[in-house]
PLY file of the C-alpha trace (Angstrom):
ply
format ascii 1.0
element vertex 204
property float x
property float y
property float z
element edge 203
property int vertex1
property int vertex2
end_header
12.60 30.30 -14.83
15.57 29.47 -12.94
15.80 26.40 -11.14
18.17 26.75 -7.48
18.87 23.27 -7.08
20.06 20.88 -9.85
21.58 17.30 -10.39
24.91 16.72 -11.71
24.04 16.54 -15.33
20.69 18.73 -14.99
17.14 18.00 -15.50
16.01 15.79 -18.15
14.48 18.92 -20.85
10.75 18.66 -21.51
9.63 17.89 -24.85
6.21 16.46 -26.24
6.67 13.21 -27.11
3.63 12.10 -25.37
0.96 15.09 -23.98
-1.86 14.53 -22.07
-5.61 15.20 -23.83
-7.31 18.42 -23.02
-9.70 18.31 -20.27
-12.68 18.01 -22.91
-10.95 15.05 -24.41
-10.55 13.09 -21.27
-13.09 9.87 -20.32
-16.15 10.49 -18.04
-14.37 7.65 -15.42
-11.42 9.88 -15.46
-12.67 12.95 -14.75
-13.70 11.77 -11.87
-10.72 11.88 -10.61
-10.50 15.57 -10.09
-12.94 15.04 -7.36
-10.39 12.74 -5.91
-7.53 15.93 -6.85
-10.01 18.09 -4.78
-9.43 16.37 -1.31
-5.76 16.12 -1.88
-5.62 19.63 -2.11
-4.80 20.15 -5.63
-7.37 22.08 -8.09
-6.44 20.09 -11.09
-5.49 16.39 -12.17
-1.62 16.08 -12.30
-0.71 15.73 -16.24
0.97 12.08 -15.44
-2.55 11.17 -14.44
-4.00 12.22 -17.52
-1.51 11.01 -19.67
-1.18 7.64 -18.54
-5.52 7.94 -18.20
-4.79 7.41 -21.84
-4.54 3.78 -21.34
-6.86 2.22 -18.82
-5.20 -1.32 -18.76
-2.02 0.16 -17.40
-3.96 2.94 -15.87
-5.96 1.56 -12.92
-3.83 -0.86 -12.16
-1.68 1.47 -11.60
-3.14 3.67 -9.46
-4.32 1.32 -7.40
-0.76 -0.07 -6.81
0.90 3.56 -6.34
-1.80 4.83 -4.36
-1.02 2.10 -1.28
2.41 4.04 -1.57
1.07 7.40 -1.43
-0.89 8.90 -0.05
-1.98 5.77 1.76
1.27 4.24 2.46
2.68 3.04 6.08
6.02 5.35 5.92
5.53 8.77 7.45
4.59 11.07 5.03
7.37 13.14 5.22
9.86 9.94 5.48
8.02 8.84 2.11
8.60 12.33 0.23
11.69 12.49 1.58
12.69 9.34 -0.09
10.34 10.11 -4.05
12.20 13.89 -4.27
15.81 12.08 -3.70
14.59 9.33 -6.14
13.88 11.96 -8.00
17.09 13.84 -7.49
18.93 10.69 -8.82
16.88 10.59 -11.99
16.96 13.88 -12.58
13.06 13.96 -13.06
12.19 18.05 -13.07
8.53 16.99 -13.29
8.58 14.52 -10.38
10.77 16.89 -8.35
8.67 19.65 -8.56
5.22 17.65 -8.22
6.78 16.44 -4.77
8.72 19.92 -3.34
4.84 21.02 -3.44
3.35 17.58 -1.89
6.02 17.52 0.38
5.76 21.09 1.85
1.69 19.86 2.52
3.00 16.30 4.03
4.92 18.75 6.75
8.61 19.37 4.72
10.45 22.22 5.61
12.55 24.22 2.90
15.63 23.05 4.78
14.87 19.61 4.50
14.37 19.82 0.82
17.62 21.78 0.36
18.90 19.07 2.40
17.73 15.96 -0.03
19.54 17.29 -2.92
22.46 18.41 -0.88
23.34 14.41 -0.17
24.70 12.68 2.84
26.72 15.63 4.28
23.22 17.67 3.36
21.35 14.76 5.95
23.61 13.89 8.45
21.58 13.66 12.44
18.70 13.55 10.11
16.07 10.68 11.59
15.33 9.69 7.94
19.79 9.58 7.30
19.14 5.85 6.91
16.28 5.65 4.79
17.88 8.21 2.68
21.25 6.51 2.64
19.34 3.43 1.68
17.63 5.33 -1.22
21.05 6.38 -2.66
22.02 2.43 -2.85
19.24 1.69 -4.39
19.35 3.75 -7.04
22.87 3.15 -7.40
23.70 -0.34 -6.73
19.77 -1.51 -7.04
20.63 -3.45 -3.10
20.76 -2.24 0.39
23.73 -2.76 1.72
23.98 -5.23 5.47
25.14 -1.89 7.40
22.19 0.58 6.29
19.65 -2.35 6.91
20.68 -2.97 10.06
20.34 0.94 10.49
16.79 0.52 8.93
15.39 -2.38 11.04
16.42 -0.41 14.58
13.42 2.23 13.03
11.35 0.65 10.80
8.43 -2.42 10.92
9.01 -5.57 8.20
6.17 -3.94 6.28
7.75 -0.75 5.81
11.02 -1.96 5.27
9.06 -3.93 2.21
7.95 -0.52 1.54
10.43 1.29 1.24
12.17 -0.34 -1.14
9.20 -0.71 -3.44
8.41 2.90 -3.03
11.98 3.94 -4.74
11.88 1.03 -7.13
8.30 2.51 -8.29
9.38 6.59 -8.35
12.54 5.05 -10.08
10.12 3.82 -12.45
8.04 6.70 -12.96
11.17 8.69 -12.98
12.31 7.13 -16.61
8.52 7.47 -18.01
8.62 10.88 -17.38
11.62 12.25 -18.99
10.81 9.64 -21.64
7.80 11.30 -22.07
9.40 14.28 -21.79
6.28 16.01 -19.29
6.76 19.46 -18.10
5.27 21.17 -15.05
1.57 22.00 -14.88
1.69 25.99 -14.54
0.47 26.25 -11.05
2.95 23.43 -9.92
5.85 25.47 -11.62
4.87 28.47 -9.61
4.77 26.63 -6.49
8.59 25.89 -7.39
9.67 28.94 -8.25
8.75 30.56 -5.02
10.06 27.75 -3.28
13.72 28.71 -5.40
13.51 32.11 -4.27
13.23 31.32 -0.43
15.30 28.96 -0.18
18.11 31.28 -2.88
19.46 32.97 0.14
20.18 30.15 2.22
0 1
1 2
2 3
3 4
4 5
5 6
6 7
7 8
8 9
9 10
10 11
11 12
12 13
13 14
14 15
15 16
16 17
17 18
18 19
19 20
20 21
21 22
22 23
23 24
24 25
25 26
26 27
27 28
28 29
29 30
30 31
31 32
32 33
33 34
34 35
35 36
36 37
37 38
38 39
39 40
40 41
41 42
42 43
43 44
44 45
45 46
46 47
47 48
48 49
49 50
50 51
51 52
52 53
53 54
54 55
55 56
56 57
57 58
58 59
59 60
60 61
61 62
62 63
63 64
64 65
65 66
66 67
67 68
68 69
69 70
70 71
71 72
72 73
73 74
74 75
75 76
76 77
77 78
78 79
79 80
80 81
81 82
82 83
83 84
84 85
85 86
86 87
87 88
88 89
89 90
90 91
91 92
92 93
93 94
94 95
95 96
96 97
97 98
98 99
99 100
100 101
101 102
102 103
103 104
104 105
105 106
106 107
107 108
108 109
109 110
110 111
111 112
112 113
113 114
114 115
115 116
116 117
117 118
118 119
119 120
120 121
121 122
122 123
123 124
124 125
125 126
126 127
127 128
128 129
129 130
130 131
131 132
132 133
133 134
134 135
135 136
136 137
137 138
138 139
139 140
140 141
141 142
142 143
143 144
144 145
145 146
146 147
147 148
148 149
149 150
150 151
151 152
152 153
153 154
154 155
155 156
156 157
157 158
158 159
159 160
160 161
161 162
162 163
163 164
164 165
165 166
166 167
167 168
168 169
169 170
170 171
171 172
172 173
173 174
174 175
175 176
176 177
177 178
178 179
179 180
180 181
181 182
182 183
183 184
184 185
185 186
186 187
187 188
188 189
189 190
190 191
191 192
192 193
193 194
194 195
195 196
196 197
197 198
198 199
199 200
200 201
201 202
202 203
């Protein structure tokens, strides 16, 4: 396994602190989510869903909240996926990164755009989403969007989208912390997609 791109300090290594139950051990209502996964182009429910699904008191409210931003948010899907990828990069969460490389490609991101997200401001200079990515960097670093960046955001996004943007970054920062602590490894199919992406971009 070779990662062409890695954040400073590298990705947090997977472990077996918390593991999802096998498919046969999942509750009937949860197993119904496999149909939802197929509608989203997935052959299986991601392991993070299976892991959190063991704790229904938290899982169902979280799923309702998270789904209002992804996939049913007001931000353009490509913008949303750039923000999630950049957050995963800051948090060194390989699981979140790998999942959203695959989701981002399906949403319309190009290989070049994903590499630019990893490379930082010099990589996305001139991008329509530069202000959003700058805001993501500021939120992850300073926990606040600066006044100049906020003015740039207001020129493109509605008030509702601005609220969603800030909550999206915070939500995926929280989720990355959980994933890093749980030590969840990518599912084999998503790992294969990630490695295919790395092979394509390795020469660029």
